[in-house]
C-alpha atoms as an extended CHARMM CRD file, in Angstrom:
* protein
*
        59  EXT
         1         1  MET       CA              4.3290000000       -4.3610000000       51.6770000000  PROA      1               0.0000000000
         2         2  ALA       CA              4.5380000000       -6.8720000000       48.8280000000  PROA      2               0.0000000000
         3         3  GLU       CA              1.7580000000       -7.3500000000       46.3400000000  PROA      3               0.0000000000
         4         4  ILE       CA             -0.2000000000      -10.5680000000       46.7710000000  PROA      4               0.0000000000
         5         5  ILE       CA             -0.3920000000      -12.6660000000       43.6100000000  PROA      5               0.0000000000
         6         6  ASN       CA             -2.2950000000      -15.7960000000       42.7520000000  PROA      6               0.0000000000
         7         7  LEU       CA              0.3010000000      -18.4180000000       41.8180000000  PROA      7               0.0000000000
         8         8  ARG       CA             -2.1530000000      -20.4090000000       39.7030000000  PROA      8               0.0000000000
         9         9  GLN       CA             -2.9180000000      -17.3650000000       37.5670000000  PROA      9               0.0000000000
        10        10  ALA       CA              0.7620000000      -16.4620000000       37.3000000000  PROA      10              0.0000000000
        11        11  ARG       CA              1.6240000000      -20.0040000000       36.2070000000  PROA      11              0.0000000000
        12        12  LYS       CA             -1.1260000000      -20.0110000000       33.5690000000  PROA      12              0.0000000000
        13        13  ALA       CA             -0.0410000000      -16.5920000000       32.2820000000  PROA      13              0.0000000000
        14        14  ALA       CA              3.5410000000      -17.8120000000       31.9360000000  PROA      14              0.0000000000
        15        15  ALA       CA              2.3540000000      -20.9100000000       30.0610000000  PROA      15              0.0000000000
        16        16  ARG       CA              0.2610000000      -18.7570000000       27.6900000000  PROA      16              0.0000000000
        17        17  LYS       CA              3.2300000000      -16.5010000000       27.0210000000  PROA      17              0.0000000000
        18        18  ALA       CA              5.4670000000      -19.4860000000       26.2370000000  PROA      18              0.0000000000
        19        19  ASP       CA              2.8560000000      -21.0200000000       23.9120000000  PROA      19              0.0000000000
        20        20  ARG       CA              2.3800000000      -17.7350000000       22.0890000000  PROA      20              0.0000000000
        21        21  SER       CA              6.1190000000      -17.2660000000       21.5470000000  PROA      21              0.0000000000
        22        22  GLY       CA              6.3900000000      -20.8320000000       20.2340000000  PROA      22              0.0000000000
        23        23  GLY       CA              3.4920000000      -20.2530000000       17.8750000000  PROA      23              0.0000000000
        24        24  ASP       CA              4.9610000000      -16.9860000000       16.6380000000  PROA      24              0.0000000000
        25        25  ALA       CA              8.2610000000      -18.7130000000       15.9210000000  PROA      25              0.0000000000
        26        26  ALA       CA              6.4670000000      -21.4640000000       13.9780000000  PROA      26              0.0000000000
        27        27  ALA       CA              4.5020000000      -18.8880000000       11.9880000000  PROA      27              0.0000000000
        28        28  LEU       CA              7.7070000000      -17.1310000000       10.9790000000  PROA      28              0.0000000000
        29        29  LYS       CA              9.3630000000      -20.4020000000       10.0770000000  PROA      29              0.0000000000
        30        30  PHE       CA              6.5610000000      -22.1150000000        8.1750000000  PROA      30              0.0000000000
        31        31  GLY       CA              3.6580000000      -20.0290000000        7.2840000000  PROA      31              0.0000000000
        32        32  ARG       CA              1.9560000000      -17.2750000000        5.5800000000  PROA      32              0.0000000000
        33        33  THR       CA             -1.5990000000      -16.2420000000        6.1580000000  PROA      33              0.0000000000
        34        34  LYS       CA             -4.3450000000      -17.4200000000        3.8620000000  PROA      34              0.0000000000
        35        35  ALA       CA             -4.7240000000      -13.8850000000        2.5460000000  PROA      35              0.0000000000
        36        36  GLN       CA             -1.0450000000      -13.7450000000        1.6290000000  PROA      36              0.0000000000
        37        37  LYS       CA             -1.2870000000      -17.0630000000       -0.2170000000  PROA      37              0.0000000000
        38        38  LEU       CA             -4.3810000000      -15.9320000000       -2.1240000000  PROA      38              0.0000000000
        39        39  LEU       CA             -2.7460000000      -12.6220000000       -3.0250000000  PROA      39              0.0000000000
        40        40  GLU       CA              0.3240000000      -14.3810000000       -4.3530000000  PROA      40              0.0000000000
        41        41  THR       CA             -1.7220000000      -16.7610000000       -6.5110000000  PROA      41              0.0000000000
        42        42  ALA       CA             -3.8360000000      -13.8820000000       -7.8350000000  PROA      42              0.0000000000
        43        43  ASN       CA             -0.7240000000      -11.8750000000       -8.7150000000  PROA      43              0.0000000000
        44        44  SER       CA              0.8760000000      -14.8160000000      -10.5100000000  PROA      44              0.0000000000
        45        45  ALA       CA             -2.3320000000      -15.5250000000      -12.4440000000  PROA      45              0.0000000000
        46        46  LYS       CA             -2.5540000000      -11.8740000000      -13.4900000000  PROA      46              0.0000000000
        47        47  ALA       CA              1.0840000000      -11.8170000000      -14.5900000000  PROA      47              0.0000000000
        48        48  LYS       CA              0.5860000000      -15.0260000000      -16.5780000000  PROA      48              0.0000000000
        49        49  ALA       CA             -2.5120000000      -13.6100000000      -18.2600000000  PROA      49              0.0000000000
        50        50  GLU       CA             -0.6920000000      -10.4000000000      -19.1850000000  PROA      50              0.0000000000
        51        51  LEU       CA              2.2270000000      -12.3540000000      -20.5830000000  PROA      51              0.0000000000
        52        52  ASP       CA             -0.0630000000      -14.6110000000      -22.6120000000  PROA      52              0.0000000000
        53        53  ALA       CA             -1.8650000000      -11.5510000000      -23.9970000000  PROA      53              0.0000000000
        54        54  LYS       CA              1.4070000000      -10.1110000000      -25.2900000000  PROA      54              0.0000000000
        55        55  LYS       CA              2.5720000000      -13.2660000000      -27.0500000000  PROA      55              0.0000000000
        56        56  ARG       CA              2.6850000000      -13.2860000000      -30.8110000000  PROA      56              0.0000000000
        57        57  GLU       CA              1.6320000000      -16.2890000000      -32.7480000000  PROA      57              0.0000000000
        58        58  THR       CA              4.0380000000      -17.4570000000      -35.4090000000  PROA      58              0.0000000000
        59        59  PRO       CA              2.6260000000      -18.9940000000      -38.6060000000  PROA      59              0.0000000000
């Protein structure tokens, strides 16, 4: 005997799955997380500070 399913729930589940896949594609295309952005800025600031510390001043 076949399993009885609720069509409304199945339709909503399919819509959620489609929205999630669209969002995942957009995240890959456009974005990074806030933590990744902050890490990148912190790393670049640290590298700049290290480079500035190693500079020699010419008279």
